[in-house]
Steps between C-alpha positions, in 0.01 A plus 500: 500500500184679598284656223297804608197524281414846379139596410592492131588131530174409675299698243687335206444157664127567555438674164777389257487726196567212252515126484879537470507704822299234677750235389795717592361556847449130555859437383621771743319334788626150409858638473477645847310207643738440787502858615287691747280791402402802706200724440538832678181609665505822290481272194192336642342843526603606147387162352153528667459851366597412142368147463187578705398744234524234233369186671333631815631535857418151616659330202809710544516398867468132400797544265719648779388224744592238240851643465542522878372146558809359328769375729755692293327841516489726801378851572746764624373776730631849513701553818681805630834403342345462159298816543805697568702342214209561260454855609867574442490330154186687397656830616832437325362361171154659457315172444159371618502406863371144419798440275737627772334265753527202265864576420584541871345159576704340226812657631425392856447130408771493229240428236426589141184692391286341230411813300550679169474846675819696444457683838649190667831526315519870594450395862788245478281195531586180312220412255375215288208465261322220334591611153878485559 
């Protein structure tokens, strides 16, 4: 199975709200240790915007590069097929375009989105979260 990482997961991983969350995230990653992860390029943009405000642009870039340096993690670029799928989803469901892009990628690769954002269920994406 492929796990498509949403911005919320990367933010929770980088800034876990509690010690229990940090431990739950580590358990989640161990549980899915044999699986591949994808980070949509739109998630890279969102992460840099959000995390960059907290830790600075360069530190946020280092975090993304660290994720992408793993042999199990890859980036996924927006292409014409995903753009069209995402546009249709956003039109039909009135959700943020980034969420529609991420859901479209997950559908294309047969993956599950690591998120707690309810928009993804509305979009018909399979989801998982570290607290479940």
